N, C-alpha and C positions, 0 to 999 in steps of 0.2 A: 300790146305785148312789149313793148321798145322799155316801156318799166321793168316792166318783170326777167327780161333779157339782160336791163343794166342790176337788176337788184345780185339773178346771182354772178352774174362777173361781178359783182362788191361782194360775194360771200365764198367767192372761189376757192375751194377746198377740197384737198384728196378726198373725204368722206363724202364728201358732195356729189362729186364725179365717178361715187362709186356707188352711189344709193341712185344717180340717176343710168349712169350705167346699167345695172339689173334691173331697172324700169322699162328701158327703152330700149336699150341695143338687140340686134336680134342674134349677136352671137351667145346671149346670155339665156338659157333655155332652162326653167325652174323643174324640179322631179316631187313636183307637190301636186298635190288633187288642186285642181280650181275651186273658189270658190275661199269659205273663212273659215278657218277651224274653230273646232269649239276650245274656247279658251277663258278665264276669270283675270279679269283686267285688275290690275295693281290697284288701291285706291290711289287716287290724285293727293294727295296731300304725303304721300309717303314722297323721301326722298331718294330718289334714284338718280340721282345727277352722274353722266358720265358710261352708266351701264345701255345706252343703247349704240355707243361708240364701241366699246366693248364688244356687244355680240353680236354687228357687223360685219366684226369679223370669223362671223361662224359659220356667214353662208354662205362659202362654199359648199358646205356640206349638203347645201339644199336643190345645188347646180347639178345639169347631166353634167356626168362624166364622157372628158373628150375622148379621141380617142386613145390607142394602145399608150403608155406613156406618156403621157399629156398629162400633164398637174391637174386640172382642173376636174371638178367633182370631186366624189368620196364615191368609187364605185364598189367598194366593200363592204359600203354600210348597205341593211335591210331596208327598205321600204317604211317597215313599221318606225324605225332607229328613227328615220330620217324624219318621219311627219313626227314625231314623240318628240324630236330634240326644237320644231318648228314649234310646236309647241309651248315647250319652258320658255323659249326664247320672248317671246307673246308674254311669258304673264313674269318674265323676267326684268322688261322697260316700263318705262311710263304708258299711261294709254293713253295719252297723244301720239306716241312713237311706232306703240303697238298698234296703233290704225295706218300711219305711216308704215309699217313693212308689212303690215295688209294691202297695202293699193300697192308696195316696189313688187309685190308678189303677182299682184290682177296685172301689173304692166300696164298701172297707169295710174298718174300725184293728180288728184285735183286741184286744179287749179294751174298745171305747170305743165301744160302742152308738151311734147317731143317737139312740137316745129320752133317751140322758143330756146330748149336742150342745143338745139340743133343749132341755130342765131346766137349761141351762149355762145357754145363752144365749139366748135366746128372740129369732126372729124370725132371726138368722143366716140358714139354712137357706133362707129367701125374700127373704134382699135382692140386689141386684143387681150383686155382683163382677166 
């Protein structure tokens, strides 16, 4: 685990904090059905450089809305639209990124246990992002 902690610290980026927070923080609840939605993966040879980072900015749409007046989630979007948008996100990124996004939604990233995240970035998972 020490090697994984060191690797996370070496690649310490805001977008990575967002991914880890969405995956392991109890403050982030998904407003999407469990499991993997049916979607068509892109051709791995398609150049989708930067698309995952761009799509990550839309993930607030898939979060359970916060209390009245909170800017968390999107309370006015229908559940059907939310699920359709998530599939569109998965279909607009590279296959490996789509797989990662599904793992994040399932609250578990293969090879990166919660304990490693807690050791690498103390306090991250308790923040209010």
